[in-house]
VOGU-3710 file (C-alpha; in Angstrom, 3 decimals, decimal comma):
1> xxxxxxxxxx> 60,342/118,678/110,840  61,793/115,569/112,426  61,202/115,008/116,104  64,324/114,562/118,212  62,548/111,527/119,695  62,626/109,767/116,330  65,690/110,119/114,152  65,380/108,609/110,688  68,401/106,743/109,342  68,952/105,723/105,755
11> xxxxxxxxxx> 71,539/103,645/104,003  74,471/105,611/102,673  74,669/102,869/100,073  72,910/99,643/99,285  72,394/97,803/102,576  74,310/94,897/101,061  73,807/91,161/100,679  76,415/90,260/103,293  75,783/90,654/107,051  77,919/93,440/108,457
21> xxxxxxxxxx> 78,639/95,357/111,610  77,501/98,973/111,555  78,789/101,943/113,525  77,279/105,383/112,984  76,792/108,751/114,644  73,783/110,970/115,398  73,867/114,692/116,336  71,463/116,190/118,872  70,320/119,683/119,658  71,351/120,976/123,037
31> xxxxxxxxxx> 69,029/119,539/125,672  67,325/116,992/123,391  69,109/113,915/124,745  70,137/113,530/128,360  73,053/111,227/128,970  71,002/108,852/131,097  68,306/108,346/128,435  68,207/105,056/126,531  67,839/104,736/122,775  66,486/101,937/120,611
41> xxxxxxxxxx> 66,923/101,039/116,954  63,962/99,825/114,945  62,930/99,461/111,358  61,342/102,594/109,953  57,702/103,118/110,773  57,804/101,423/114,153  58,954/98,068/112,840  60,998/95,330/114,464  63,562/96,452/117,001  67,213/95,607/116,455
51> xxxxxxxxxx> 69,901/95,292/119,110  71,986/98,465/119,392  74,900/99,552/121,553  75,121/103,294/122,237  77,639/105,689/123,741  78,121/109,484/123,752  80,940/110,967/121,682  80,388/114,655/122,492  78,501/116,775/125,018  76,934/120,221/125,043
61> xxxxxxxxxx> 77,987/122,638/127,801  74,727/121,892/129,671  75,752/118,226/129,915  73,310/116,910/127,326  74,549/114,742/124,476  75,766/116,577/121,374  76,760/113,475/119,381  76,006/109,840/120,083  77,543/106,770/118,468  75,814/103,456/117,863
71> xxxxxxxxxx> 76,713/99,918/116,867  74,338/97,393/115,325  74,384/94,462/112,939  72,955/94,663/109,438  71,486/91,481/107,996  69,927/93,191/104,958  66,469/92,954/106,501  65,635/96,671/106,439  66,136/97,995/102,899  64,314/101,240/103,770
81> xxxxxxxxxx> 66,551/101,958/106,745  65,942/102,406/110,435  64,964/104,960/113,020  66,275/105,656/116,501  63,711/106,278/119,227  63,933/106,867/122,933  63,348/103,814/125,089  64,715/100,364/125,718  66,029/98,427/122,770  66,229/94,778/121,817
91> xxxxxxxxxx> 68,842/92,420/123,219  71,199/90,721/120,749  70,518/87,052/120,070  74,225/86,417/120,623  75,938/89,034/122,776  79,625/89,682/122,307  81,578/88,621/125,357  85,107/89,588/126,359  87,176/87,547/128,802  90,623/88,538/129,957
101> xxxxxxxxxx> 93,449/86,377/131,295  97,049/87,161/132,107  98,140/86,105/128,617  95,233/86,951/126,339  91,881/88,574/125,675  89,183/86,284/124,275  86,278/87,720/122,263  83,242/85,598/121,438  80,591/86,765/118,963  78,418/83,676/119,318
111> xxxxxxxxxx> 79,790/82,488/115,979  83,550/82,872/116,263  85,995/83,059/119,143  89,037/85,281/118,750  91,939/85,013/121,175  94,279/88,035/121,197  97,663/87,799/122,872  98,794/90,623/125,138  102,499/90,278/124,364  104,742/88,981/121,624
121> xxxxxxxxxx> 104,798/88,635/117,855  101,670/86,535/117,427  98,930/89,052/118,145  96,177/86,645/117,090  96,600/83,415/118,990  93,681/81,598/117,369  90,272/81,964/115,778  87,684/79,224/116,285  84,313/78,735/114,666  82,011/76,247/116,377
131> xxxxxxxxxx> 85,084/74,775/117,991  86,918/74,341/114,667  90,277/76,089/114,338  90,067/78,625/111,475  93,280/80,535/112,106  96,221/79,473/114,257  98,054/82,789/114,296  98,283/86,313/112,991  101,257/88,661/112,990  102,437/91,923/111,470
141> xxxxxxxxxx> 105,507/91,768/109,258  107,843/94,169/107,490  110,950/94,017/105,340  113,609/96,725/105,369  115,819/97,314/102,369  119,339/98,511/103,115  121,444/100,090/100,371  125,176/100,563/100,195  127,743/101,394/97,543  131,428/100,430/97,515
151> xxxxxxxxxx> 133,658/101,430/94,597  130,617/102,097/92,507  129,097/98,678/93,201  125,639/98,985/94,717  124,471/96,378/97,186  120,954/95,794/98,473  120,332/93,808/101,636  116,932/92,888/103,027  116,124/92,446/106,709  112,912/90,969/108,089
161> xxxxxxxxxx> 110,925/92,345/111,015  107,910/91,149/112,977  105,828/93,354/115,242  105,916/92,689/118,969  102,838/93,839/120,832  103,630/95,875/123,956  100,203/97,019/125,072  96,617/95,790/124,663  93,500/97,737/125,698  89,866/96,629/125,633
171> xxxxxxxxxx> 88,018/99,737/124,449  84,540/98,215/124,177  83,223/94,907/125,478  79,751/94,450/123,981  76,997/93,543/123,952  76,853/94,329/120,206  80,418/95,409/119,462  83,796/94,788/121,063  86,981/96,679/120,250  90,536/95,807/121,215
181> xxxxxxxxxx> 93,441/98,187/120,635  96,986/96,869/120,271  100,214/98,857/120,235  103,693/97,658/119,397  106,834/97,968/117,290  108,479/95,869/114,612  111,574/94,013/115,841  114,274/92,608/113,575  114,728/88,849/113,447  118,161/89,407/114,960
191> xxxxxxxxxx> 116,612/91,361/117,835  118,959/94,305/117,308  116,399/96,931/116,354  112,808/97,973/117,049  111,058/100,543/114,856  107,850/101,234/112,889  105,342/101,695/115,760  101,851/100,396/115,042  98,369/100,855/116,371  95,999/98,033/115,499
201> xxxxxxxxxx> 92,319/97,762/116,319  90,237/94,616/116,113  86,449/94,912/115,868  83,909/92,112/116,264  80,107/92,246/116,232  77,458/90,032/117,793  76,466/87,041/115,701  78,973/87,669/112,910  81,886/85,680/111,515  83,823/88,796/110,554
211> xxxxxxxxxx> 86,701/90,701/112,131  87,401/94,254/111,089  91,010/95,387/111,410  92,301/98,960/111,288  96,089/99,059/110,925  98,111/102,243/111,423  101,870/102,323/111,135  104,213/105,222/111,887  107,528/105,926/110,228  110,403/106,545/112,637
221> xxxxxxxxxx> 113,390/105,784/110,435  116,010/107,616/108,421  114,670/108,017/104,867  118,210/107,893/103,449  118,931/104,442/104,835  115,652/102,880/106,020  113,704/101,873/102,916  110,595/99,802/103,632  110,466/97,000/101,112  107,300/95,376/102,415
231> xxxxxxxxxx> 104,658/95,880/105,082  101,830/93,500/105,789  99,813/91,214/108,001  99,934/87,443/107,742  97,531/84,766/108,981  98,140/81,058/109,466  95,259/78,913/108,197  94,957/75,172/108,961  94,551/73,042/105,833  92,571/69,824/105,968
241> xxxxxxxxxx> 91,729/67,048/103,586  93,073/66,149/100,144  94,783/68,810/98,042  91,958/68,880/95,511  89,551/70,028/98,232  91,700/73,009/99,113  90,907/76,307/97,496  92,430/79,670/96,608  90,420/82,701/95,511  91,398/86,192/94,358
251> xxxxxxxxxx> 88,957/88,919/93,304  89,840/90,342/89,901  88,198/93,201/87,998  84,770/91,589/87,951  85,294/87,844/88,338  87,448/85,594/90,489  90,628/83,592/90,148  89,418/80,214/91,449  91,941/77,430/91,714  93,249/74,669/93,924
261> xxxxxxxxxx> 96,769/73,483/94,716  95,691/70,318/92,916  93,233/71,153/90,148  91,325/68,364/88,469  92,566/69,675/85,156  94,521/67,032/83,269  94,619/66,104/79,600  92,213/63,277/80,518  89,651/65,401/82,409  86,517/64,451/80,506
271> xxxxxxxxxx> 83,008/63,257/81,198  82,226/62,984/84,879  85,674/64,328/85,722  84,910/67,475/83,763  81,787/67,851/85,902  83,797/67,269/89,054  86,338/69,851/87,868  83,549/72,399/87,434  82,270/71,467/90,878  85,756/71,945/92,333
281> xxxxxxxxxx> 86,137/75,333/90,680  82,901/76,501/92,307  84,364/75,611/95,704  82,421/72,434/96,325  84,088/69,402/97,828  84,595/66,487/95,486  84,623/62,799/96,388  86,340/59,937/94,555  85,941/56,207/94,781  89,336/54,615/95,377
291> xxxxxxxxxx> 88,601/51,694/93,047  86,376/53,252/90,394  88,530/56,386/90,048  91,921/54,721/90,499  93,233/55,748/87,062  92,167/59,382/87,437  93,575/59,542/90,950  96,836/58,300/89,496  96,745/61,161/87,002  96,238/63,598/89,882
301> xxxxxxxxxx> 99,205/62,102/91,715  101,284/62,747/88,613  100,062/66,339/88,111  101,768/69,424/89,531  101,056/70,709/93,022  100,695/74,491/93,066  101,756/75,563/96,514  101,986/79,373/96,319  99,776/82,047/94,762  99,870/85,827/94,661
311> xxxxxxxxxx> 97,993/88,759/93,190  100,106/91,900/92,811  98,589/95,352/92,114  101,624/97,296/90,903  99,760/100,420/89,779  96,254/101,799/89,544  95,922/100,195/86,126  97,560/96,790/86,331  97,681/93,663/88,418  98,932/90,175/87,776
321> xxxxxxxxxx> 98,145/86,784/89,293  101,035/84,345/89,638  101,556/80,863/91,022  104,390/78,404/91,564  104,932/74,845/92,684  107,708/75,449/95,217  110,149/78,082/96,389  113,039/76,952/94,200  110,905/77,125/91,064  109,740/80,071/88,963
331> xxxxxxxxxx> 106,493/81,952/89,251  104,231/81,577/86,230  101,676/84,173/85,213  98,084/83,026/85,519  96,157/86,192/84,746  96,402/89,942/84,260  93,897/92,681/84,792  93,410/96,324/85,615  91,939/96,812/89,105  91,624/93,904/91,498
341> xxxxxxxxxx> 88,889/93,662/94,091  91,276/93,335/97,039  89,840/90,025/98,272  91,706/86,770/98,847  90,650/83,433/100,311  92,340/80,201/101,302  90,532/77,217/102,778  89,874/73,529/102,729  87,411/71,014/104,150  85,792/72,706/107,123
351> xxxxxxxxxx> 86,161/76,248/105,830  88,821/78,898/105,613  89,755/82,543/105,868  88,950/85,389/103,481  90,652/88,781/103,756  89,612/91,975/102,017  91,701/95,150/101,909  89,902/98,466/101,323  91,270/100,809/98,638  93,359/97,904/97,375
361> xxxxxxxxxx> 94,205/99,243/93,926  93,884/102,903/94,921  96,696/102,496/97,480  99,079/100,499/95,301  101,547/98,773/95,345  99,558/96,171/97,271  99,244/92,433/97,029  97,638/89,294/98,388  99,817/86,244/98,839  98,853/82,691/99,740
371> xxxxxxxxxx> 101,577/80,159/100,420  101,933/76,610/101,687  98,551/75,413/100,467  99,872/71,862/100,153  101,125/71,821/103,733  99,262/71,420/107,005  99,111/75,204/107,381  98,843/77,868/104,712  99,847/81,510/105,041  97,492/84,253/103,882
381> xxxxxxxxxx> 99,336/87,580/103,737  97,794/90,953/103,013  100,554/93,282/101,864  99,753/96,945/102,451  103,017/97,641/100,620  103,880/94,777/98,313  107,349/93,211/98,318  106,913/92,864/94,555  107,088/96,646/94,119  109,966/99,046/94,629
391> xxxxxxxxxx> 110,874/99,869/98,203  109,295/102,983/99,730  111,440/106,021/99,024  110,572/108,703/101,563  113,468/111,021/100,747  112,799/114,602/99,659  112,812/115,539/95,996  115,776/117,938/96,375  118,535/118,886/98,795  117,539/122,528/99,099
401> xxxxxxxxxx> 114,403/124,673/99,192  112,953/126,828/96,409  111,051/129,610/98,093  110,990/132,382/95,513  110,781/130,294/92,345  108,456/127,582/93,574  106,367/128,992/96,429  107,927/126,844/99,115  107,253/128,145/102,576  110,566/128,423/104,424
411> xxxxxxxxxx> 114,254/128,655/103,753  115,021/125,821/106,173  114,899/122,306/104,765  112,686/120,384/107,156  111,577/117,696/104,724  111,380/114,733/107,067  108,937/111,810/107,127  109,871/111,042/110,750  106,564/110,900/112,623  104,108/110,505/109,736
421> xxxxxxxxxx> 101,677/107,585/109,514  99,406/105,618/107,198  96,220/103,689/107,965  94,741/100,675/106,173  91,470/98,831/106,758  90,720/95,172/106,169  88,032/92,618/106,938  88,381/88,923/107,726  85,647/86,340/107,115  85,897/83,009/108,953
431> xxxxxxxxxx> 83,786/80,822/106,680  82,466/77,299/107,260  82,951/76,448/103,607  84,628/77,816/100,544  82,450/80,735/99,368  80,920/80,491/95,915  80,942/83,289/93,307  77,846/85,045/94,667  79,176/85,109/98,216  82,577/86,286/97,024
441> xxxxxxxxxx> 80,916/89,068/95,050  78,978/90,172/98,147  82,247/90,269/100,096  83,927/92,315/97,362  81,072/94,815/97,381  81,288/95,145/101,147  85,009/95,922/100,946  84,488/98,629/98,336  81,431/100,147/99,971  80,931/99,059/103,589
451> xxxxxxxxxx> 77,278/99,306/104,673  76,644/102,438/106,700  73,693/104,280/108,196  73,488/108,076/108,093  71,019/110,719/109,187  69,003/112,556/106,589  70,495/115,895/105,444  67,409/117,676/106,771  68,056/116,360/110,271  71,769/117,154/110,150
461> xxxxxxxxxx> 70,872/120,688/109,117  68,159/121,055/111,736  70,557/120,110/114,525  73,245/122,455/113,135  75,680/119,566/112,981  79,119/121,114/112,352  77,885/124,687/112,420  76,520/126,805/109,609  75,749/125,383/106,169  72,654/125,118/104,044
471> xxxxxxxxxx> 70,660/122,493/102,201  70,384/122,523/98,405  67,759/125,021/97,309  66,560/125,339/93,723  63,588/127,578/94,447  64,832/130,360/92,150  66,819/130,329/88,897  69,780/131,997/90,610  69,880/129,457/93,426  69,513/126,584/90,993
481> xxxxxxxxxx> 72,344/128,035/88,926  74,635/128,105/91,959  73,676/124,570/92,943  74,700/123,426/89,468  78,065/125,130/89,905  78,627/123,503/93,296  77,858/120,069/91,904  79,994/120,740/88,848  83,100/121,487/90,911  82,782/118,231/92,842
491> xxxxxxxxxx> 82,211/116,326/89,594  85,317/117,939/88,103  87,513/116,805/90,998  86,018/113,329/90,964  87,020/113,029/87,319  90,463/114,528/88,018  91,233/111,903/90,647  90,703/109,282/87,966  92,063/111,178/84,978  95,275/112,244/86,730
501> xxxxxxxxxx> 95,614/108,980/88,679  95,823/110,621/92,106  96,365/107,196/93,601  99,089/105,417/95,537  99,849/104,387/99,117  101,146/107,820/100,157  99,030/109,986/97,823  95,511/108,577/97,640  92,930/110,962/99,059  94,767/114,209/98,356
511> xxxxxxxxxx> 94,182/116,681/95,520  96,738/118,857/93,818  97,059/122,568/94,386  97,271/124,430/91,062  97,630/123,870/87,345  100,226/124,285/84,612  98,381/124,897/81,312  101,547/124,784/79,195  102,395/121,176/80,001  98,729/120,302/80,639
521> xxxxxxxxxx> 99,508/118,952/84,101  99,004/119,942/87,681  102,111/121,467/89,245  103,346/118,117/90,515  106,989/119,300/90,528  106,654/122,966/91,528  107,433/123,324/95,234  104,413/124,608/97,104  102,041/124,199/94,158  101,888/120,396/94,104
531> xxxxxxxxxx> 99,929/118,361/96,698  97,238/120,362/98,527  97,820/119,081/102,111  94,556/120,657/103,415  95,433/124,162/102,178  92,268/126,315/102,364  90,232/123,471/103,878  89,192/121,198/100,994  88,291/118,586/103,632  85,614/120,887/105,009
541> xxxxxxxxxx> 84,311/121,620/101,520  83,854/117,938/100,701  82,280/117,121/104,056  79,820/120,001/103,825  78,915/118,884/100,311  78,168/115,448/101,768  76,161/116,799/104,712  73,843/118,736/102,424  73,464/116,015/99,783  73,864/112,673/101,550
551> xxxxxxxxxx> 75,670/111,314/98,469  77,856/108,266/98,951  80,317/109,239/96,193  81,002/112,546/97,969  81,303/110,760/101,310  83,941/108,416/99,889  85,866/111,332/98,395  85,877/113,111/101,771  86,653/109,891/103,640  89,738/109,215/101,502
561> xxxxxxxxxx> 90,960/112,789/102,000  90,429/112,519/105,757  92,355/109,252/105,995  95,226/110,725/103,997  95,509/114,210/105,473  95,082/113,098/109,087  97,900/110,554/108,750  100,390/111,399/105,996  100,370/115,201/106,193  100,716/115,260/110,000
571> xxxxxxxxxx> 103,465/114,532/112,522  102,308/112,158/115,256  105,512/112,293/117,310  108,930/113,876/117,182  110,012/117,487/116,904  106,907/118,552/114,975  104,283/116,532/116,893  100,831/118,056/116,480  101,805/120,015/113,385  101,479/119,229/109,693
581> xxxxxxxxxx> 103,396/120,059/106,532  102,329/122,827/104,175  101,582/121,956/100,523  104,570/120,584/98,601  105,860/118,173/95,961  106,368/115,654/98,764  103,625/115,539/101,394  106,093/116,054/104,246  108,437/118,273/102,233  107,713/121,887/103,132
591> xxxxxxxxxx> 109,753/123,667/105,805  106,557/125,223/107,143  105,130/122,941/109,813  101,809/124,347/110,952  98,939/123,524/113,303  96,256/124,209/110,705  97,204/121,134/108,649  96,734/118,827/111,640  93,799/120,546/113,328  90,924/118,494/114,690
601> xxxxxxxxxx> 88,455/120,737/112,889  89,281/119,049/109,594  88,593/115,531/110,863  85,693/115,941/113,303  83,200/115,325/110,493  84,430/111,794/109,898  84,797/111,036/113,584  81,303/112,046/114,593  79,618/110,451/111,563  81,443/107,115/111,993
611> xxxxxxxxxx> 82,846/107,070/115,579  86,167/105,984/114,065  88,536/105,428/116,999  91,692/106,058/114,985  90,498/109,551/114,045  89,555/110,050/117,676  93,145/109,285/118,659  94,482/111,720/116,077  92,206/114,540/117,225  93,322/114,060/120,792
621> xxxxxxxxxx> 96,983/113,997/119,708  96,752/117,663/118,702  95,070/119,048/121,821  98,370/120,597/122,924  99,766/121,385/119,488  100,260/125,007/120,544  103,253/123,926/122,633  105,037/122,760/119,463  105,092/126,340/118,217  107,568/127,201/120,976
631> xxxxxxxxxx> 110,137/125,016/119,234  109,092/126,126/115,770  107,626/129,625/115,752  105,218/129,847/112,776  106,099/133,536/112,403  109,878/133,133/112,833  110,587/134,687/109,430  108,813/137,920/110,429  109,218/138,241/114,190  112,650/137,667/115,757
641> xxxxxxxxxx> 113,087/136,110/119,176  111,769/138,460/121,870  110,110/138,298/125,248  107,303/136,106/123,912  107,604/132,325/123,926  106,331/132,225/120,356  104,243/134,210/117,867  100,983/133,070/116,285  98,252/134,465/114,089  94,648/134,560/115,268
651> xxxxxxxxxx> 94,085/132,500/112,146  95,123/130,034/111,000  97,157/129,243/114,149  94,856/130,148/117,044  91,841/129,086/114,988  93,436/125,645/114,635  94,180/125,498/118,350  90,615/126,505/119,160  89,299/123,652/116,993  91,531/121,231/118,901
661> xxxxxxxxxx> 90,431/122,621/122,254  86,738/122,694/121,336  86,963/119,041/120,295  88,715/118,068/123,512  86,175/120,023/125,559  83,090/118,507/123,922  84,442/114,932/123,803  85,766/114,703/127,354  84,091/117,666/129,086  87,579/118,915/129,865
671> xxxxxxxxxx> 86,931/122,436/131,117  90,612/123,383/131,029  90,468/123,480/127,231  87,242/125,463/127,258  88,976/127,907/129,594  91,915/128,214/127,208  89,516/129,220/124,433  87,919/131,818/126,670  91,335/133,241/127,647  92,166/133,742/123,964
681> xxxxxxxxxx> 88,813/135,344/123,191  89,164/137,661/126,183  92,559/138,761/124,837  90,988/139,527/121,468  88,222/141,480/123,198  90,887/143,600/124,864  92,670/144,278/121,569  92,254/147,799/120,220  89,976/146,772/117,358  88,838/143,358/118,523
691> xxxxxxxxxx> 89,158/140,635/115,892  90,220/143,246/113,353  93,446/143,810/115,276  96,623/141,797/114,848  96,305/139,267/113,421  99,737/138,226/114,838  100,225/138,056/118,587  102,877/137,030/121,048  101,721/133,782/122,621  102,314/131,724/125,755
701> xxxxxxxxxx> 100,923/128,172/125,475  101,109/127,692/129,235  98,574/130,445/129,890  96,891/130,780/126,479  97,435/134,557/126,638  97,701/136,470/123,342  99,910/139,561/123,625  99,314/142,433/121,143  102,010/143,138/118,546  100,224/145,940/116,753
711> xxxxxxxxxx> 97,107/146,102/114,685  98,328/145,814/111,103  101,100/143,237/111,080  100,071/140,553/108,616  97,657/139,672/105,806  94,161/138,901/107,033  93,100/136,472/104,299  94,925/133,550/105,930  93,084/134,247/109,169  89,724/133,289/107,684
721> xxxxxxxxxx> 90,431/130,943/104,756  91,833/127,894/106,558  88,656/126,791/108,308  88,410/129,447/111,014  84,828/130,544/110,189  83,592/126,945/110,149  85,203/126,298/113,541  84,155/129,575/115,098  80,534/129,393/113,967  80,136/126,052/115,722
731> xxxxxxxxxx> 82,112/127,245/118,733  79,759/130,224/119,056  76,848/127,846/119,546  78,674/126,312/122,501  80,021/129,495/124,103  76,890/131,626/123,684  78,985/134,781/123,908  77,231/137,642/122,064  80,372/139,769/122,167  82,403/137,078/120,368
741> xxxxxxxxxx> 79,707/136,766/117,709  79,608/140,530/117,317  83,395/140,621/116,840  83,163/137,991/114,097  80,406/139,976/112,413  82,360/143,223/112,666  85,400/141,577/111,107  83,267/140,167/108,264  81,808/143,552/107,433  85,104/145,420/107,875
751> xxxxxxxxxx> 87,077/143,101/105,578  85,476/144,328/102,362  85,046/148,005/103,203  86,991/150,636/101,295  90,139/152,159/102,810  88,204/155,345/103,528  85,586/153,445/105,486  88,261/151,448/107,292  90,000/154,698/108,255  86,829/155,994/109,880
761> xxxxxxxxxx> 86,892/152,990/112,211  90,626/152,663/112,867  91,901/156,176/112,306  94,043/154,952/109,410  95,933/152,395/111,506  94,965/149,391/109,338  95,784/149,260/105,634  93,453/147,836/103,008  96,385/146,006/101,380  96,300/143,469/104,195
771> xxxxxxxxxx> 92,775/142,364/103,220  93,570/140,508/100,023  91,570/137,917/98,034  88,014/139,048/98,845  86,500/135,720/97,724  88,233/134,033/100,658  86,401/136,255/103,131  82,874/135,579/101,970  81,902/133,148/104,758  82,749/135,620/107,504
781> xxxxxxxxxx> 81,342/138,474/105,382  78,040/136,615/104,970  77,937/136,067/108,713  78,549/139,762/109,307  75,838/140,759/106,849  73,360/138,332/108,422  74,245/139,297/111,998  73,998/143,021/111,304  71,334/142,758/108,566  73,766/144,731/106,427
791> xxxxxxxxxx> 72,388/144,857/102,881  75,500/146,537/101,454  77,828/143,764/102,672  75,398/141,037/101,589  75,085/142,440/98,054  78,836/142,931/97,852  79,362/139,310/98,888  77,133/138,103/96,080  78,954/140,310/93,555  82,294/138,828/94,594
801> xxxxxxxxxx> 81,021/135,262/94,466  79,176/135,662/91,176  82,053/137,409/89,414  84,388/134,558/90,287  85,337/132,140/87,471  83,773/129,258/89,378  80,408/131,008/89,092  80,851/131,925/85,455  82,215/128,699/83,984  80,368/125,522/83,125
811> xxxxxxxxxx> 83,231/123,192/83,966  81,878/120,074/82,348  81,022/121,843/79,081  83,989/124,206/78,835  86,761/121,735/79,640  89,110/121,679/76,655  90,381/118,477/75,069  94,186/118,512/75,079  96,997/116,030/74,678  99,596/115,359/77,363
821> xxxxxxxxxx> 100,951/111,808/77,308  97,433/110,966/76,282  94,208/112,814/75,563  92,512/114,462/78,515  90,133/117,230/79,561  91,406/120,362/81,281  90,338/123,660/82,801  93,571/125,608/82,452  92,948/128,115/85,268  91,902/125,571/87,876
831> xxxxxxxxxx> 93,152/125,793/91,459  91,978/123,859/94,487  92,304/126,797/96,879  89,488/128,726/95,261  87,488/125,621/94,350  87,243/124,771/98,035  86,765/128,292/99,344  84,320/129,455/96,688  82,207/126,370/97,334  82,246/126,667/101,133
841> xxxxxxxxxx> 81,564/130,380/101,043  78,768/130,071/98,500  77,058/127,409/100,619  77,223/129,586/103,736  76,051/132,633/101,792  73,065/130,703/100,440  72,220/129,807/104,033  72,671/133,264/105,574  72,132/135,951/102,948  69,969/134,326/100,266
851> xxxxxxxxxx> 67,413/137,120/100,746  69,833/139,508/99,009  70,401/137,207/96,020  68,199/138,274/93,082  65,927/135,529/91,763  67,135/135,925/88,180  70,688/134,860/87,435  70,942/137,608/84,826  70,050/140,206/87,431  72,324/138,566/89,969
861> xx> 75,297/138,739/87,593  74,955/142,487/87,024
//
């Protein structure tokens, strides 16, 4: 067993060939790390110490550290990983420094100096490397498309916007990492309108030439008139020297588009000039003799000057590279491919700027554009939404709802994108010279798979990080059989993401809900059966699968879902702030706006493993989400207005609130949110049948008091299938309230009892019909069986899990080959609800009640 004084860290992926800044999280058992204790990072086995910056991200109730975050720099010198030990660490060779003036904030890594303006359009004032200007400005840009129709004639008008920064905050100031947060809005060139709020974070690390940028924009327009045509970030790059020593690079599928505004390619490029051309294409500077090379230089003067270049990824399966000589001339196609690497570079003598956008092709339409390469300054623009694609259309798919026919959640049409967001990540390299193919390839790999350190699954399990879950166990045939099923479900969804092309700026990261075997498609057009939008906690399923396996491919799947669901499926301001939209054809389309979709419990995994500040913001946004239910009662269709401010269910509503409050409590030691949890639990304790009562209550967000509305007023399956057990199990470890744990156990055992047995407990007051979908209850049932050592409930839980299709089907072998628009593989009964819940509940059951699982799978299936 690992000692808490030495925590082993391994690479999530290959440590990489390119130096990179690292930020990672470590969980601690209660009492193992006091907040005043220092930590050091060293190579495994007591090797060389490496500079590390540390800070707490969560606390236990006793004041000890629950999660810590750490920043370091990877220079690929520790392929076997690192370990964290108690004690003083090494000092960085070049500490990051942060200096603030009235106009700007200046960050110095020892290699580059970045000046950030506090106000105005130009958020980056300059970037210097060894005193040489690498970038003379950076700004955020957008284009709005306006549409009108007169007498049947449609007119499109475009309007340009640039973001004006209103607020700048230094969040960290070294010595290893510095973070600056900027907030602002896009203003029209005419100055008549401000919209599209942004949050932008800039990250620099000691001794590195890189800048990491996390860009989040929020939509606050009218989807019927405010169509975003383009959204991006543009950098001004000084150009020096002759045109033939200026360079443009784009990463393609596997190689690189490598050209110059003045290539040495002419019909006379032979002999030594052919060699110089090859040298130029590699990025090396070339030198001519004015007399000896006069004729060839004359040819170059006569050849075309290519001023502008762009790579456009229009879909997940196609990109094109184009170039032109000047604005009044046509673009000509230079290359085509399938999936570009998301990396662009422009530079000249003395170096240049490379920019890499993560999930470049996955979040299409995206593009990289380089213009003005023949001028004194070039523009390098990273388009999160490419102007070469159609404008964003955020309107709903219909003008009315379809509740009965299509499983939509409410009769009211509340399909608004007002308040949603989207986050993109990019990296800048400020290079001293034009990078060659090997360096470019290392950059591309870093964009696709940023280096990251993680704890071993054994240690995560030992510390009970994120509550109850178990490690893979193949010690018996039955356990091995179940492990195969768990892996098979993840593999199926990995292949579905690719097979069904679940990509795109607004879609990437989400899964679909349920399947249509007649058309051989997921229900992309059927109301509440289309996009999943966190229904039944697939986020938690993927994260738990990562925790127990440590697999990078699973981490990336969960990371993409977290980025999507925390931004797109949630309202960050406006009428529905703190709530999210239930599953629908359009991510923001359903009339049901609920706390469970936005709850912090879904995103805590990513935050604590990576210390991602954007996710931290989003978790804190929802701390008071319960107040939004006063304006939009989640039970309005079933409980009319009465003396209560609103009505909520113990789950998923109060469970979601409790995850928000627990997160606020542990991150900031804010006792008021801990007290709100305790008030709710005390109300449940006073209910006639404890957690079995309700599950709907009258609710006052000011006091946190739950008022009884009877003991059999709604289906119980939703109370425990949206992440409540996962939240409550971890909360129990913080509260240490035996009565609360006993109530959870009682509910778990009660759920699957017969009506006769239920009647003995409740006197017939609670009907069995309100305990539907037994498979959804297996996590809380397993807890009840373990807590009470109840063999009957444990054996029943295994029967339910093993009789489920996910236990009885070999997905990879039994997938049928069918033809839709093309040939594909399908499982015609597939649904993400049960895939997520069966997996989560099986993992918890293997952890808690494995003693009641027969060793033989044949015996277990009986």
